[in-house]
C-alpha positions in Angstrom: -0.8 65.4 -6.2 2.0 64.3 -8.7 1.5 60.8 -10.2 4.9 59.8 -9.5 4.1 60.5 -5.7 0.9 58.4 -5.9 3.0 55.6 -7.6 5.6 55.8 -5.0 2.9 55.6 -2.1 1.4 52.6 -3.9 4.7 50.9 -3.9 5.5 51.6 -0.4 2.0 50.2 0.5 2.9 47.0 -1.5 6.0 46.9 0.5 4.0 47.1 3.8 1.9 44.2 2.4 4.9 42.1 1.9 6.0 42.5 5.6 2.5 41.8 6.8 2.2 38.9 4.5 5.6 37.4 5.8 4.6 37.9 9.4 1.1 36.4 8.7 2.5 33.3 6.9 5.1 32.8 9.7 2.4 32.6 12.4 0.1 30.5 10.0 3.2 28.1 9.8 3.4 27.9 13.5 -0.5 27.3 14.0 -0.5 24.6 11.1 2.9 23.3 12.2 3.8 23.1 8.5 5.5 25.6 6.3 4.1 23.6 3.3 0.6 24.0 4.2 0.9 27.7 5.3 2.4 28.6 1.9 -0.5 26.4 0.2 -3.3 28.1 2.0 -1.8 31.5 1.4 -1.5 31.0 -2.2 -5.3 29.7 -2.3 -5.9 33.1 -0.8 -4.2 34.7 -3.7 -6.1 32.7 -6.3 -9.4 33.3 -4.7 -8.7 37.1 -4.4 -7.4 37.2 -8.1 -10.5 35.4 -9.0 -12.9 37.7 -7.3 -11.1 40.8 -8.7 -11.6 39.3 -12.4 -15.2 38.5 -11.6 -15.7 42.0 -10.4 -13.8 43.9 -13.0 -14.6 41.4 -15.9 -11.7 42.4 -18.1 -11.6 40.9 -21.6 -9.7 37.7 -21.6 -6.5 37.4 -23.7 -6.7 35.6 -27.1 -5.3 32.0 -27.5 -2.7 33.6 -30.0 -1.6 36.1 -27.3 -1.1 33.4 -24.8 0.9 31.3 -27.4 3.2 34.3 -28.2 4.1 35.0 -24.6 7.7 34.5 -23.7 8.4 31.3 -21.6 9.8 33.4 -18.8 6.5 35.3 -18.3 5.1 32.2 -16.8 7.7 32.0 -13.7 6.0 34.8 -11.7 3.6 32.4 -10.1 6.2 29.8 -9.0 8.5 32.5 -7.8 5.7 34.1 -5.9 5.1 30.8 -4.3 8.8 30.4 -3.3 8.6 34.0 -1.8 5.4 32.9 0.2 7.1 29.8 1.3 10.3 31.6 2.2 8.2 34.1 4.2 6.5 31.2 6.1 9.8 29.4 6.7 12.2 32.2 7.6 10.5 35.2 9.1 10.2 33.9 12.6 13.7 32.7 12.6 15.2 36.1 11.1 12.6 38.3 12.6 10.3 40.3 10.1 12.7 43.4 9.7 15.7 41.3 8.8 13.8 39.0 6.5 12.3 42.0 4.7 15.7 43.8 4.6 17.3 40.6 3.2 14.4 40.3 0.5 14.9 43.9 -0.4 18.7 43.4 -0.6 18.1 40.5 -3.0 15.5 42.5 -5.0 17.9 45.2 -5.5 21.0 43.2 -6.5 18.9 41.3 -8.9 17.1 44.4 -10.1 20.5 46.2 -10.9 21.5 43.3 -13.1 18.1 43.2 -14.9 18.3 47.0 -15.4 22.0 47.1 -16.5 21.6 44.2 -19.1 18.0 45.3 -20.2 16.8 41.8 -19.4 13.1 40.7 -19.5 11.9 43.6 -21.6 13.2 46.4 -19.4 14.9 49.6 -20.5 18.6 49.6 -20.1 19.7 51.4 -17.1 23.5 51.1 -16.6 25.0 50.4 -13.2 26.7 53.5 -11.9 28.9 54.1 -8.9 25.9 55.9 -7.2 23.6 52.9 -7.8 26.2 50.4 -6.6 26.6 52.7 -3.4 22.9 52.7 -3.0 22.8 48.8 -3.0 25.7 48.6 -0.5 23.9 51.0 1.8 21.0 48.6 1.7 23.3 45.7 2.4 24.8 47.6 5.3 21.3 48.3 6.6 20.5 44.5 6.5 23.8 44.1 8.6 22.6 46.8 11.1 19.2 45.4 11.2 20.3 41.8 11.9 23.4 42.3 14.2 23.4 45.7 15.8 
């Protein structure tokens, strides 16, 4: 099997996990009567899972120098992940899983086009083209269809 196909399947699997996570966190919010604790306990699960993987695989730790030389914006992944978990817990029940994920994907796509176009955050430059804009517009149209039709 072509490695690109494997990567595409893994990415699709990650997308399925995001939909499952948002739905689980929405129900967790209902059961706990708190989006804050639902997000907190979900993130605790993330920390536990990452810790177990590190214990199992035992990769070598980065040096202090490597940590000090890391750009400031490398550290925003955790807080952004927490906001995504909180949004899933707070919004999935109100919007529905399909609309929530479609809106998340639309936001990801629009932001990703800008990141690629301007080669931000260490990415290779990939200019915005009419075809890429059309693709983004089709995703936004899909969001409208999922939510309102």
